[in-house]
N, C-alpha and C positions, 0 to 999 in steps of 0.2 A: 785158897792159894794165898800166898804171899804177893805182894806187887812189887817190882822190882823198881830200879830208878829207872826214870826214861830220860832217853838221850836227844837232844836236839838234831836234825837233819840240815842240809845245805836251805839256806831261805828260798823260796820261791814266789816269783810274780804271781799274785791272786788269780790274774787273768792269763798266765801262760798254760796252754796246755802242752804236757809233755807227750813226747812222741817216743813209744816202746817198739824198737821193732824186734820182730821175733821170724825174720826171713831164716836167718841161719839155725833154727831151734825148732818152732812147730813147722815152719817152712818146709824145711831141708829135712825133716821126717817123715813128710809125706811121700808115699812110691812114686819111685820115679826122678824125686829130687835130690837125690843124695848127692854132696859136695864133697871133694876131697880139703884137706887143710888148705891149701895153696889157693883154691877156688874160693874157699868161705873168708880167707883173707883177702881176697881181691874185693868182693862184695863188702866187706867190712869198711874197706877203704873208701868205697863209694858210700855208703851209710855216714861215716864220719866227717864226708866232705859235705854232705847234703845237711849236717847240724843234726843228727838224730839224737835224742838225748840219750838213750839208753838201747845199746845193743845186746840181745839177749844171744851169745854166742855159739850155743849150744847146753848139752845136758853131759856134765862132766862122767857122772857114774854109767853113763848109756854105754859107752866102749870106750877103750884106749884111744882112737881115732878122735872121738869127741873131744875128750880131754886134751889131746894135743893141738886139735884146732884151736880150742878156746886159749890155750897157753900161749901158741903163735899169735892169735891176735891181741891177747893180752900184753904181750911184749912191743907191739907196736903202736896200738891205736892210743891217743891220750886225750882228746878232745869228747870224746864220748864215755859213759859209764860203762863198764862190761858187766855182764850178767850171766850167772849160768844157773838152771834147773835144778832143782833139787827135790826127791820126795821126802817126806816127813821123817828121813831115819839120820842116825849119827853118821854111818858110813856114807851117803850122799852127800851131808854138808861138808865132811872133811875133804870128799873127793873134790868138791866146787872149790873149797878154800885153796887147795894145793894147784889147780888149774888156772886159778884167777892171781895168783900170788905174783906176777909181773905187772899187773895192773894199777894203773894210776890211781883209778875209784873204781871199788867192786861192789856187786851188790849179788846178794842171796836169793833167788826165787824160789819159796819152799811153798810146797803144796800137799793137800790132803783133801778128800773128796767129802762133803759135807751133807749130800743128799740122802734120801732115804735109799734108793735103789743100790747107790755105790755104798753104802754103810752096811747093808745087808748082804748085798750078793758079791762084792768085790772085798772089800776089809772085814768085813764080820766084826764089826767095833758099833758099841753102843755111843750115843751121843757123848756121855761122860768120859769115855776111852778116846774120843776123839779129842775132846777138849784138853784131856791129859798128855795127848801126844802133841798137841800144839804147844803147850806150855814148854814141855821136856825138850823140843827140839830147838827151840827158841832161846832157850836158857843157854844149850848147847854151842849154838850160834854166836851168842852174843860177845862181842868185843874182835871178831874176826873178819867183819865185813864193815865197808863204809855206811852199806845201806842193805836193808832188809824188807823184801816184800813178800805177803802173804797171799796165796791163793787157794780161796773156797773153793775146791773143784764142783762143777755141776752146782755153783751158786744159784742159780735161775729155778731148779727144782728141789732146792732145799727150803723146808719149812722158815718162814719169815723168823719167826721166833728165835729158833736155832742158829739163822744167819746171824741175825745180830749179836747172838752170845757168842759165837764162833770170833766173828771179828773182833769183838771187844776183847776177849781173849789174846787175840793175835798183837792189838795193839797195845795193850797193859805189858806183854813181854818183849817189846821192843821192835814189833815191824812198824817200818815206816811208809809202806805202802800197802792200802788193803786194795786186792783186786778181786772181782765180781766177775768170772767167766761164766757165758753162758755156751758152755763146753761143746753143747750139742744142736748151738743153732735153733733152740727150743723158742725163744723169746721174739715180742713184736713190740716195736716202738714206745707206744702208750705203757706198756708193761714194765720196760725196764728202766724208763726214767723215773716210775713211781718206785721200783724198788730203791734207785739210788737215792731219791729223797727220800725215802723211809730212811736208809740204813745210815744217812749223812744226820737226820735226826734223832737217831735212836741209838748208836754206836759210840760208848765211852772212848775216847780216844783224844792224845795229846794233840795241841794246836796245829803243828806242822806235819802231821798223818793225812795222806790225801789218798783219794778214792782212784781205782783204775777200772778201766772196761776191756775184756777181752772175747768180742764177740765171734763166734762162728758162723758158715753162712751157708747152713744145711737149707734154709728157708728162701735163702737170697736176699737175707735182711740184716748182715753183718754192717755195712756202713751206716745204714737207716739207723740200727740199734745202738751204733757207738756214736753217732751224734745226739740220739735221744739221751743217752748217757751224759753227755757233754751238757745238755738242757738241764740233766738231773743233778750236775754238780760234779760229776767225773772230771779230775783234771790231770788222767793218762789215760791214754788209749794205746792199745797194742795190736799193732797191724804187721803186714808183710808186704813188701813189694810186689807187685801185680797179685795181689790177695791169695798168694801160695799157702798151703797148709793141709791139715789133716782134712781127709773127704771131701769137702765142697769148698775148703780153703778159708782163709781168714778176713777178717776187717781188710781191704786194701789200703797200705801206705796214701798212695797217691790220690785216691778217691776222699778219703778224710781229710787230708792236707789242702786239696784243692776245694772242697766244700766248705771247710772253714773260712778260706781265703774269700772265696767269690762271693759268699754269704755272709761275710764278718758282721752285717746287719742285723743278723738274728741270732748268733751264735755268741755264750759270753765268754770264750776263751779262741786264744788262735795259737798255733804253733810259730817257733820260729826257723823251723825247716826252710832250707834254700830249694824251693820247688824248681829252680831251674835246672835243677841237677836230676829231676825225677825220669826224664824220658833216656838219659844215659845209663843210668841203674836199671831202669827195666828192662832196655835192649840188651845189657850185659847179662842181665840174668836169664834172659831168654836163651843167649848162647852158650852160659854154663850149662844150665840144666838141659838145654835141648827142647823145653816146653815153650810152644810158641803162643801168646796170647790171642784170645777171639778178636777178629777185625774189628768188631763192635765194641771192644772194652772201652771202658771211659776212661780218659784222659791219656792212656799209652796205647792203645788200638790203632792199628794203620788206617781206619776209618774216624778216627776220633776229630780230624780237622777235615775231611774230605768232603766234597761237596759233589752232588752229581746232577741233582732236578734242575730243569733248567731256570726255574724261579728263584731257587735259591742262589744258582752261580751269579745270577744278574743281580741279586741283594748284595752278595760279596763282593761284586766288581765294584757296586756303586758305594758300599760302606761295609766291613767284615762283621760290625756289630750286629747287623741286622741278624746272623744266623750263628755268631760265635760268642758266649758268654764269657771266655777268656781267651788269650792267645796262644797259639803254640809255642812261642818265645817263652812265656812264661812257664813253661813246664821243659822248656828244654828241647822242644820237638823242633824238625827242620823246616816247617812253616805249613801253611794251610795248602790244600790242594783242591783243583776244578778238576774231577774225575771227569773224563770224557765217556758218557756211557750212552746208552740209547735214550736218556732223558735231558739228555742235555741240549742247551741251544746254540744258535749261531754267536752269542756273545762269548761264549766260553770258547769255542772253537776258534773264532777270531784272534783272542788273547793269545791261546796256547801256539796258534801259527805264528803269531807276532814275536813270542819268546823264542820260538826255534828259527826267526830269520826270515818269515814269508808274510808277504802282504798282499794276495792276490787279487786281482780286479773282482768284479761282480760277478762274470761270467764263470771265471775259473771257482772263485769262492762257491758258487752255488752248486756246481756239479761236483768241487770236494764235499760238500755237506752231504750230498745224496750218498756219495761213495761212503762217508763217514757213518751215515744212519744205517746202510746196509752192513757195514762191517761190525756196528755196534750190537745190532741186532744178533749177528753171528758171534761173536766172541765176548760179549757182555761189556768189556772196556777196551778202549781203543788207546793204544800207549803212542809214547812220540814218535817212534820207530815206525808205527803204522802210517802216522801221519807224513813222515818224511818220504815212505815210499809212496803215497798219494802223489804229494806234490814231484816227486823226481821221474816217477814212473819206473822205479826199478825194482831190484829183488825185496820181499815183505821186512827182510831182516834192517834194510835201511844203511848197509854197511859197505864200503868198497871193497872188502873182502868177500871171497865166496871159499865155502869150505868144500873141498873138493875128496879128500879123504881121512877117514879117523880110523886108528887101529889100536886096540888096547891090548897090554900083555900082563901078566901078574907072574913073578918069579917063585917058583918051588922053594921050600924050607920051612922052618921054625918061625921065621919072621918074613912072610911073603912081601916083595914090594909092587907097587903099583906103576905101570910105565902107559904112556901113550905116545903117539906117533900121529903128528896132524900136519897135513898137507893143505895149505891155502893158496889164492892165485888172488894176486893184486894188479889192478890196472897200468901199473908203472914198473913194479916190481917181479910181476910174473910169479911163477909157481913158486913158493918157499915152503919148506918142511922143515921139521925140529923133534926131536925127543924129549920127553922130561918125565920125571919122577912124580909121585905125590902122596898124600895118605889114603887116596882112591880113586877110582878111575876119573872123576870129575876134577879132581883136584890136580890130577897128573896132566888132565887135557887143558886145562886152564893155565897151567906153569908152561905149558907149549906153548900155546897161542901167544901167551904174555913174552916169551922169548922173541918168538915170531917177529912180533909187532914191536919192541923194544921198548912196552910199556910196565909201569910198576902200578899195580893197584892191589887193594884190599877187598876181598868179596865181602860185602856185607850179608847179604841175603841174596836165596836161589829158592825161586818157587817154580815147579814145573806140575804140568798137567797135561793129562790125556783129553782129546774131545773128538766126538765122532763128527764125521762130515759126509755128505751125499756119495762122496766117492772110496769113503773108508775113512781111517783115522789118522790124526796129526798130535803133534806133542807141541805146547807152547810153554816157553820159558821165560819168566820175569826175573829179573837181576838188579840189584842195586850194590855199587862199587863207592870205593873212597879214592879217589885220585887228588892227590896232594891238600887233603883235608878239604874238598868239595865233594859232595855226593852226587853222583849220575845215575840214572836209571833207564833200564831199555828192555824190548820185549822182542822175542821172534818164534817162528813156528817154523818145523820142521818133520820131517818123516821118523825121527828117532830123537829119543830125550837129549841126546849127547850132542846131537846137531843143532837142534834149538838151542840150545845152554851155550854153545859156542856162538852160534849167529848172533843171540843176544847180548853177550861179551863182549864181542866185535863192534856191535853197534854203540855200545854203551863208551867204549874205550874210543870210539871216533868223535863221540860227542864230548870226551873230555878232551881230547886232544884239539877239537876246533874251540873249544873252551878255553883253551891255554893258548892258541893263536890269537884268538880276538883279545884277552888280555894284555898279550905282548905289543900288541898292535895299539892298544888304548895308552900304555903306557910309554911307547913311542912317541905316540900322538902329544901326551901330555909333556912328555920331555920337550919337545921341538917347540913349543908354546913357551 
């Protein structure tokens, strides 16, 4: 085989780790995670704001919709390299080139399987035929893209000598990035580090060519393997927000970035991703896909910065570094939370009551603490609404409003609409009712409530659940809302899901209103001074 002229790529800082995000390709192709072009563009904007180096926007040859999304993203994104996946065929390469035409900087990501099981069962190719395909396709792609990345699919189950040969062939014919995918999440950290060290030592390549790791999470080792690859010499990691991807998912962007940042003392490379944008991107992806992360998910789970045990809470109150190795602010999260549950002590209860404006005397505090422990045993977690109810001695929702009546109606037709009629009672306003429409019964009910109360809030999250009690069953609703850029949360219980949800919203709106009044009072006092 003749050796073509090698071209230089953009110069790289030796110890910079390049972040290659595949949320919109590998992540989006997983069952239940499909996004339309507009949603993919929205996520791409967040990735660009996060300073991700390369965004794999899709697989142009997979469908007209994927090609359209890539072209849409390529027309707008300017600060990140845009990439399309392609099989080792001329048709796929041409489709990628066409979709990426508007991009300021474009990358082709071409792959072919190299492992014995894939060569024999899927490709029905010999080693020589695989090498010939790599040569032919890279020659076809030459001059069309700013960068070319080559992936040896199922690299970790490929014979070591043939993997070196395939990578050397790709580098000789123009590949700028050599990606080593653990396609089925088969490897472990010690093994994968050794693989990268061997490839770096043995693969013939121009100086600018770097190695990349793409680790799947089938054994729960994607992040650990990616970090091991970095120690082994990889200078690009392929990952996805929230770790989404085929089967058990990919290496999580948020975890790899923060592991490198927190443990910069032991890793030889660091990314330049703006970690303060991580939380927002994670939350937005969850809303777009409808797939929530587990509460205990590292970095972005709702419990990532939450503390319930009394001894932990005492430590956090004294110095947050006792139990937090990074701050929630460092990833853009709202803040640490001392969760009030059955393991909590008086220190956390006193602090939470103070934030709600209560400073009970010793006798009152002791009684509230007893009631709090009983309720924590019953509910698992005690929310602000429950504490307000204990202190004030009124309804569990903690709101000045009382729900008198809820009525739902759906119109008939090809595009049915949801309507809700809500009747509330207020100590000074009396009985008030209103009707509103929405995308669903809950949305319609919330719209009616906001019309009645005259508030404008954005619902961030709503969680409802049913629980058994000694007298039957009840429903619990937890809600988070955004009011004028501030986040408020609340909980309520009720005989049905709708009543519980409305009560939780009413309590939270009351909190927002009280916060606004306090803020205005503080501003007036400052002005007077």
